[in-house]
PyMOL Python script that loads the backbone (N, CA, C, O; Angstrom):
from pymol import cmd

cmd.read_pdbstr("""\
ATOM      1  N   MET A   1      71.873 -46.750 -12.383  1.00  0.00           N
ATOM      2  CA  MET A   1      71.888 -45.324 -12.117  1.00  0.00           C
ATOM      3  C   MET A   1      72.217 -44.566 -13.408  1.00  0.00           C
ATOM      4  O   MET A   1      73.108 -44.964 -14.158  1.00  0.00           O
ATOM      5  N   ARG A   2      71.514 -43.510 -13.652  1.00  0.00           N
ATOM      6  CA  ARG A   2      71.694 -42.704 -14.863  1.00  0.00           C
ATOM      7  C   ARG A   2      72.913 -41.802 -14.700  1.00  0.00           C
ATOM      8  O   ARG A   2      73.122 -41.209 -13.642  1.00  0.00           O
ATOM      9  N   GLU A   3      73.715 -41.706 -15.758  1.00  0.00           N
ATOM     10  CA  GLU A   3      74.849 -40.790 -15.771  1.00  0.00           C
ATOM     11  C   GLU A   3      74.435 -39.503 -16.473  1.00  0.00           C
ATOM     12  O   GLU A   3      73.838 -39.537 -17.549  1.00  0.00           O
ATOM     13  N   TRP A   4      74.752 -38.382 -15.864  1.00  0.00           N
ATOM     14  CA  TRP A   4      74.426 -37.068 -16.398  1.00  0.00           C
ATOM     15  C   TRP A   4      75.685 -36.424 -16.946  1.00  0.00           C
ATOM     16  O   TRP A   4      76.775 -36.639 -16.416  1.00  0.00           O
ATOM     17  N   HIS A   5      75.543 -35.632 -18.010  1.00  0.00           N
ATOM     18  CA  HIS A   5      76.699 -34.907 -18.548  1.00  0.00           C
ATOM     19  C   HIS A   5      76.264 -33.540 -19.050  1.00  0.00           C
ATOM     20  O   HIS A   5      75.103 -33.317 -19.393  1.00  0.00           O
ATOM     21  N   LYS A   6      77.235 -32.631 -19.083  1.00  0.00           N
ATOM     22  CA  LYS A   6      77.016 -31.275 -19.599  1.00  0.00           C
ATOM     23  C   LYS A   6      77.598 -31.193 -20.994  1.00  0.00           C
ATOM     24  O   LYS A   6      78.425 -32.018 -21.381  1.00  0.00           O
ATOM     25  N   SER A   7      77.172 -30.212 -21.736  1.00  0.00           N
ATOM     26  CA  SER A   7      77.696 -29.968 -23.070  1.00  0.00           C
ATOM     27  C   SER A   7      79.177 -29.638 -23.013  1.00  0.00           C
ATOM     28  O   SER A   7      79.647 -28.997 -22.072  1.00  0.00           O
ATOM     29  N   SER A   8      79.902 -30.078 -24.017  1.00  0.00           N
ATOM     30  CA  SER A   8      81.322 -29.720 -24.115  1.00  0.00           C
ATOM     31  C   SER A   8      81.485 -28.229 -24.379  1.00  0.00           C
ATOM     32  O   SER A   8      82.586 -27.696 -24.249  1.00  0.00           O
ATOM     33  N   TYR A   9      80.396 -27.547 -24.749  1.00  0.00           N
ATOM     34  CA  TYR A   9      80.422 -26.105 -24.985  1.00  0.00           C
ATOM     35  C   TYR A   9      80.209 -25.310 -23.701  1.00  0.00           C
ATOM     36  O   TYR A   9      80.300 -24.082 -23.714  1.00  0.00           O
ATOM     37  N   SER A  10      79.929 -25.990 -22.600  1.00  0.00           N
ATOM     38  CA  SER A  10      79.725 -25.296 -21.328  1.00  0.00           C
ATOM     39  C   SER A  10      81.046 -24.694 -20.864  1.00  0.00           C
ATOM     40  O   SER A  10      82.094 -25.337 -20.933  1.00  0.00           O
ATOM     41  N   ASN A  11      80.981 -23.465 -20.394  1.00  0.00           N
ATOM     42  CA  ASN A  11      82.204 -22.838 -19.899  1.00  0.00           C
ATOM     43  C   ASN A  11      82.461 -23.272 -18.461  1.00  0.00           C
ATOM     44  O   ASN A  11      82.870 -24.411 -18.240  1.00  0.00           O
ATOM     45  N   ASP A  12      82.244 -22.433 -17.509  1.00  0.00           N
ATOM     46  CA  ASP A  12      82.485 -22.777 -16.111  1.00  0.00           C
ATOM     47  C   ASP A  12      81.290 -23.471 -15.458  1.00  0.00           C
ATOM     48  O   ASP A  12      81.300 -23.714 -14.252  1.00  0.00           O
ATOM     49  N   GLY A  13      80.271 -23.788 -16.239  1.00  0.00           N
ATOM     50  CA  GLY A  13      79.103 -24.471 -15.708  1.00  0.00           C
ATOM     51  C   GLY A  13      78.082 -23.565 -15.067  1.00  0.00           C
ATOM     52  O   GLY A  13      77.174 -24.048 -14.390  1.00  0.00           O
ATOM     53  N   ALA A  14      78.202 -22.262 -15.259  1.00  0.00           N
ATOM     54  CA  ALA A  14      77.315 -21.317 -14.587  1.00  0.00           C
ATOM     55  C   ALA A  14      75.863 -21.399 -15.065  1.00  0.00           C
ATOM     56  O   ALA A  14      74.949 -21.364 -14.242  1.00  0.00           O
ATOM     57  N   HIS A  15      75.638 -21.505 -16.343  1.00  0.00           N
ATOM     58  CA  HIS A  15      74.275 -21.517 -16.887  1.00  0.00           C
ATOM     59  C   HIS A  15      74.133 -22.717 -17.807  1.00  0.00           C
ATOM     60  O   HIS A  15      74.088 -22.568 -19.028  1.00  0.00           O
ATOM     61  N   CYS A  16      74.064 -23.880 -17.236  1.00  0.00           N
ATOM     62  CA  CYS A  16      74.086 -25.112 -18.029  1.00  0.00           C
ATOM     63  C   CYS A  16      72.885 -25.996 -17.744  1.00  0.00           C
ATOM     64  O   CYS A  16      72.211 -25.878 -16.720  1.00  0.00           O
ATOM     65  N   VAL A  17      72.656 -26.863 -18.672  1.00  0.00           N
ATOM     66  CA  VAL A  17      71.746 -27.971 -18.451  1.00  0.00           C
ATOM     67  C   VAL A  17      72.565 -29.246 -18.500  1.00  0.00           C
ATOM     68  O   VAL A  17      73.640 -29.291 -19.098  1.00  0.00           O
ATOM     69  N   GLU A  18      72.050 -30.264 -17.872  1.00  0.00           N
ATOM     70  CA  GLU A  18      72.672 -31.578 -17.901  1.00  0.00           C
ATOM     71  C   GLU A  18      71.722 -32.527 -18.608  1.00  0.00           C
ATOM     72  O   GLU A  18      70.503 -32.380 -18.524  1.00  0.00           O
ATOM     73  N   VAL A  19      72.281 -33.488 -19.296  1.00  0.00           N
ATOM     74  CA  VAL A  19      71.497 -34.463 -20.037  1.00  0.00           C
ATOM     75  C   VAL A  19      71.834 -35.857 -19.516  1.00  0.00           C
ATOM     76  O   VAL A  19      73.002 -36.195 -19.322  1.00  0.00           O
ATOM     77  N   GLY A  20      70.814 -36.644 -19.297  1.00  0.00           N
ATOM     78  CA  GLY A  20      70.962 -38.040 -18.922  1.00  0.00           C
ATOM     79  C   GLY A  20      70.321 -38.885 -20.012  1.00  0.00           C
ATOM     80  O   GLY A  20      69.101 -38.877 -20.173  1.00  0.00           O
ATOM     81  N   GLU A  21      71.141 -39.610 -20.758  1.00  0.00           N
ATOM     82  CA  GLU A  21      70.626 -40.392 -21.886  1.00  0.00           C
ATOM     83  C   GLU A  21      70.444 -41.852 -21.491  1.00  0.00           C
ATOM     84  O   GLU A  21      71.175 -42.391 -20.659  1.00  0.00           O
ATOM     85  N   GLY A  22      69.476 -42.456 -22.094  1.00  0.00           N
ATOM     86  CA  GLY A  22      69.142 -43.848 -21.848  1.00  0.00           C
ATOM     87  C   GLY A  22      68.002 -44.223 -22.766  1.00  0.00           C
ATOM     88  O   GLY A  22      67.944 -43.760 -23.905  1.00  0.00           O
ATOM     89  N   ARG A  23      67.087 -45.061 -22.285  1.00  0.00           N
ATOM     90  CA  ARG A  23      65.902 -45.387 -23.086  1.00  0.00           C
ATOM     91  C   ARG A  23      65.128 -44.133 -23.438  1.00  0.00           C
ATOM     92  O   ARG A  23      64.557 -44.018 -24.523  1.00  0.00           O
ATOM     93  N   ASP A  24      65.120 -43.194 -22.500  1.00  0.00           N
ATOM     94  CA  ASP A  24      64.578 -41.863 -22.739  1.00  0.00           C
ATOM     95  C   ASP A  24      65.671 -40.868 -22.353  1.00  0.00           C
ATOM     96  O   ASP A  24      66.661 -41.250 -21.729  1.00  0.00           O
ATOM     97  N   THR A  25      65.505 -39.616 -22.714  1.00  0.00           N
ATOM     98  CA  THR A  25      66.499 -38.590 -22.410  1.00  0.00           C
ATOM     99  C   THR A  25      65.911 -37.613 -21.413  1.00  0.00           C
ATOM    100  O   THR A  25      64.800 -37.114 -21.596  1.00  0.00           O
ATOM    101  N   LEU A  26      66.667 -37.342 -20.355  1.00  0.00           N
ATOM    102  CA  LEU A  26      66.229 -36.409 -19.330  1.00  0.00           C
ATOM    103  C   LEU A  26      67.121 -35.181 -19.374  1.00  0.00           C
ATOM    104  O   LEU A  26      68.323 -35.288 -19.616  1.00  0.00           O
ATOM    105  N   VAL A  27      66.531 -34.014 -19.138  1.00  0.00           N
ATOM    106  CA  VAL A  27      67.262 -32.748 -19.150  1.00  0.00           C
ATOM    107  C   VAL A  27      66.918 -32.011 -17.857  1.00  0.00           C
ATOM    108  O   VAL A  27      65.753 -31.911 -17.473  1.00  0.00           O
ATOM    109  N   ARG A  28      67.957 -31.496 -17.192  1.00  0.00           N
ATOM    110  CA  ARG A  28      67.728 -30.758 -15.941  1.00  0.00           C
ATOM    111  C   ARG A  28      68.672 -29.561 -15.847  1.00  0.00           C
ATOM    112  O   ARG A  28      69.704 -29.512 -16.517  1.00  0.00           O
ATOM    113  N   ASP A  29      68.310 -28.620 -15.022  1.00  0.00           N
ATOM    114  CA  ASP A  29      69.124 -27.442 -14.738  1.00  0.00           C
ATOM    115  C   ASP A  29      70.254 -27.878 -13.803  1.00  0.00           C
ATOM    116  O   ASP A  29      69.997 -28.463 -12.751  1.00  0.00           O
ATOM    117  N   SER A  30      71.489 -27.599 -14.180  1.00  0.00           N
ATOM    118  CA  SER A  30      72.627 -28.048 -13.380  1.00  0.00           C
ATOM    119  C   SER A  30      72.717 -27.346 -12.027  1.00  0.00           C
ATOM    120  O   SER A  30      73.333 -27.876 -11.102  1.00  0.00           O
ATOM    121  N   GLN A  31      72.119 -26.175 -11.896  1.00  0.00           N
ATOM    122  CA  GLN A  31      72.175 -25.452 -10.625  1.00  0.00           C
ATOM    123  C   GLN A  31      70.966 -25.710  -9.734  1.00  0.00           C
ATOM    124  O   GLN A  31      70.984 -25.363  -8.553  1.00  0.00           O
ATOM    125  N   ASN A  32      69.926 -26.308 -10.281  1.00  0.00           N
ATOM    126  CA  ASN A  32      68.704 -26.569  -9.510  1.00  0.00           C
ATOM    127  C   ASN A  32      68.218 -27.993  -9.749  1.00  0.00           C
ATOM    128  O   ASN A  32      67.062 -28.211 -10.111  1.00  0.00           O
ATOM    129  N   ARG A  33      69.094 -28.943  -9.548  1.00  0.00           N
ATOM    130  CA  ARG A  33      68.777 -30.349  -9.818  1.00  0.00           C
ATOM    131  C   ARG A  33      67.563 -30.839  -9.047  1.00  0.00           C
ATOM    132  O   ARG A  33      66.814 -31.692  -9.522  1.00  0.00           O
ATOM    133  N   GLU A  34      67.377 -30.294  -7.859  1.00  0.00           N
ATOM    134  CA  GLU A  34      66.274 -30.753  -6.998  1.00  0.00           C
ATOM    135  C   GLU A  34      64.902 -30.389  -7.552  1.00  0.00           C
ATOM    136  O   GLU A  34      63.893 -30.909  -7.076  1.00  0.00           O
ATOM    137  N   LEU A  35      64.845 -29.512  -8.543  1.00  0.00           N
ATOM    138  CA  LEU A  35      63.564 -29.112  -9.131  1.00  0.00           C
ATOM    139  C   LEU A  35      63.038 -30.119 -10.145  1.00  0.00           C
ATOM    140  O   LEU A  35      61.928 -29.959 -10.652  1.00  0.00           O
ATOM    141  N   GLY A  36      63.810 -31.144 -10.445  1.00  0.00           N
ATOM    142  CA  GLY A  36      63.335 -32.174 -11.356  1.00  0.00           C
ATOM    143  C   GLY A  36      63.942 -32.057 -12.737  1.00  0.00           C
ATOM    144  O   GLY A  36      64.983 -31.428 -12.923  1.00  0.00           O
ATOM    145  N   HIS A  37      63.285 -32.664 -13.695  1.00  0.00           N
ATOM    146  CA  HIS A  37      63.811 -32.734 -15.052  1.00  0.00           C
ATOM    147  C   HIS A  37      62.682 -32.789 -16.067  1.00  0.00           C
ATOM    148  O   HIS A  37      61.522 -33.015 -15.721  1.00  0.00           O
ATOM    149  N   LEU A  38      63.039 -32.579 -17.314  1.00  0.00           N
ATOM    150  CA  LEU A  38      62.129 -32.783 -18.436  1.00  0.00           C
ATOM    151  C   LEU A  38      62.509 -34.108 -19.082  1.00  0.00           C
ATOM    152  O   LEU A  38      63.694 -34.428 -19.184  1.00  0.00           O
ATOM    153  N   GLY A  39      61.534 -34.872 -19.514  1.00  0.00           N
ATOM    154  CA  GLY A  39      61.799 -36.160 -20.148  1.00  0.00           C
ATOM    155  C   GLY A  39      61.358 -36.166 -21.605  1.00  0.00           C
ATOM    156  O   GLY A  39      60.311 -35.619 -21.952  1.00  0.00           O
ATOM    157  N   PHE A  40      62.172 -36.793 -22.455  1.00  0.00           N
ATOM    158  CA  PHE A  40      61.888 -36.883 -23.883  1.00  0.00           C
ATOM    159  C   PHE A  40      62.063 -38.316 -24.353  1.00  0.00           C
ATOM    160  O   PHE A  40      63.035 -38.980 -23.991  1.00  0.00           O
ATOM    161  N   GLU A  41      61.130 -38.791 -25.154  1.00  0.00           N
ATOM    162  CA  GLU A  41      61.298 -40.090 -25.791  1.00  0.00           C
ATOM    163  C   GLU A  41      62.406 -39.961 -26.833  1.00  0.00           C
ATOM    164  O   GLU A  41      62.696 -38.863 -27.309  1.00  0.00           O
ATOM    165  N   ARG A  42      63.018 -41.082 -27.182  1.00  0.00           N
ATOM    166  CA  ARG A  42      64.135 -41.071 -28.127  1.00  0.00           C
ATOM    167  C   ARG A  42      63.784 -40.338 -29.425  1.00  0.00           C
ATOM    168  O   ARG A  42      64.583 -39.549 -29.928  1.00  0.00           O
ATOM    169  N   ARG A  43      62.610 -40.595 -29.955  1.00  0.00           N
ATOM    170  CA  ARG A  43      62.171 -39.970 -31.207  1.00  0.00           C
ATOM    171  C   ARG A  43      62.087 -38.453 -31.063  1.00  0.00           C
ATOM    172  O   ARG A  43      62.496 -37.717 -31.960  1.00  0.00           O
ATOM    173  N   GLU A  44      61.559 -37.989 -29.934  1.00  0.00           N
ATOM    174  CA  GLU A  44      61.446 -36.548 -29.688  1.00  0.00           C
ATOM    175  C   GLU A  44      62.822 -35.899 -29.581  1.00  0.00           C
ATOM    176  O   GLU A  44      63.052 -34.831 -30.148  1.00  0.00           O
ATOM    177  N   TRP A  45      63.729 -36.537 -28.861  1.00  0.00           N
ATOM    178  CA  TRP A  45      65.071 -35.988 -28.658  1.00  0.00           C
ATOM    179  C   TRP A  45      65.821 -35.919 -29.992  1.00  0.00           C
ATOM    180  O   TRP A  45      66.495 -34.930 -30.279  1.00  0.00           O
ATOM    181  N   THR A  46      65.702 -36.962 -30.793  1.00  0.00           N
ATOM    182  CA  THR A  46      66.349 -36.990 -32.106  1.00  0.00           C
ATOM    183  C   THR A  46      65.779 -35.901 -33.003  1.00  0.00           C
ATOM    184  O   THR A  46      66.525 -35.254 -33.738  1.00  0.00           O
ATOM    185  N   SER A  47      64.474 -35.689 -32.952  1.00  0.00           N
ATOM    186  CA  SER A  47      63.838 -34.634 -33.749  1.00  0.00           C
ATOM    187  C   SER A  47      64.328 -33.254 -33.342  1.00  0.00           C
ATOM    188  O   SER A  47      64.446 -32.369 -34.189  1.00  0.00           O
ATOM    189  N   LEU A  48      64.614 -33.055 -32.071  1.00  0.00           N
ATOM    190  CA  LEU A  48      65.137 -31.784 -31.602  1.00  0.00           C
ATOM    191  C   LEU A  48      66.573 -31.573 -32.066  1.00  0.00           C
ATOM    192  O   LEU A  48      66.923 -30.482 -32.517  1.00  0.00           O
ATOM    193  N   LEU A  49      67.399 -32.594 -31.961  1.00  0.00           N
ATOM    194  CA  LEU A  49      68.821 -32.447 -32.255  1.00  0.00           C
ATOM    195  C   LEU A  49      69.143 -32.421 -33.757  1.00  0.00           C
ATOM    196  O   LEU A  49      70.126 -31.797 -34.158  1.00  0.00           O
ATOM    197  N   SER A  50      68.355 -33.069 -34.571  1.00  0.00           N
ATOM    198  CA  SER A  50      68.658 -33.155 -36.006  1.00  0.00           C
ATOM    199  C   SER A  50      68.853 -31.790 -36.664  1.00  0.00           C
ATOM    200  O   SER A  50      69.882 -31.584 -37.308  1.00  0.00           O
ATOM    201  N   PRO A  51      67.921 -30.853 -36.535  1.00  0.00           N
ATOM    202  CA  PRO A  51      68.137 -29.542 -37.160  1.00  0.00           C
ATOM    203  C   PRO A  51      69.322 -28.787 -36.544  1.00  0.00           C
ATOM    204  O   PRO A  51      70.019 -28.051 -37.242  1.00  0.00           O
ATOM    205  N   LEU A  52      69.544 -28.968 -35.259  1.00  0.00           N
ATOM    206  CA  LEU A  52      70.662 -28.291 -34.610  1.00  0.00           C
ATOM    207  C   LEU A  52      71.998 -28.803 -35.140  1.00  0.00           C
ATOM    208  O   LEU A  52      72.925 -28.023 -35.358  1.00  0.00           O
ATOM    209  N   ALA A  53      72.093 -30.103 -35.344  1.00  0.00           N
ATOM    210  CA  ALA A  53      73.322 -30.695 -35.860  1.00  0.00           C
ATOM    211  C   ALA A  53      73.596 -30.244 -37.287  1.00  0.00           C
ATOM    212  O   ALA A  53      74.750 -30.022 -37.652  1.00  0.00           O
ATOM    213  N   SER A  54      72.555 -30.105 -38.096  1.00  0.00           N
ATOM    214  CA  SER A  54      72.749 -29.695 -39.493  1.00  0.00           C
ATOM    215  C   SER A  54      73.177 -28.228 -39.566  1.00  0.00           C
ATOM    216  O   SER A  54      73.849 -27.844 -40.524  1.00  0.00           O
ATOM    217  N   ASP A  55      72.814 -27.404 -38.595  1.00  0.00           N
ATOM    218  CA  ASP A  55      73.218 -26.001 -38.568  1.00  0.00           C
ATOM    219  C   ASP A  55      74.706 -25.827 -38.227  1.00  0.00           C
ATOM    220  O   ASP A  55      75.308 -24.802 -38.547  1.00  0.00           O
ATOM    221  N   ARG A  56      75.278 -26.831 -37.583  1.00  0.00           N
ATOM    222  CA  ARG A  56      76.678 -26.739 -37.180  1.00  0.00           C
ATOM    223  C   ARG A  56      77.622 -26.896 -38.356  1.00  0.00           C
ATOM    224  O   ARG A  56      78.792 -26.522 -38.273  1.00  0.00           O
ATOM    225  N   GLY A  57      77.115 -27.452 -39.460  1.00  0.00           N
ATOM    226  CA  GLY A  57      77.916 -27.583 -40.669  1.00  0.00           C
ATOM    227  C   GLY A  57      78.883 -28.637 -40.565  1.00  0.00           C
ATOM    228  O   GLY A  57      79.640 -28.876 -41.506  1.00  0.00           O
TER     229      GLY A  57
END
""", "prot")
cmd.dss("prot")
cmd.show_as("cartoon", "prot")
cmd.util.cbc("prot")
cmd.orient("prot")
């Protein structure tokens, strides 16, 4: 079973996404889980996060 988690930057969870990491990464709306998820291959997810991480300094 996949474990889902929210960002540590999430406040009360009102407008959040959840991420489920594994062989691939899944992203879903925390308030509308039943609507499904977006899936990303590891390479795609890493490409998305790399520039974001470098902006954090």
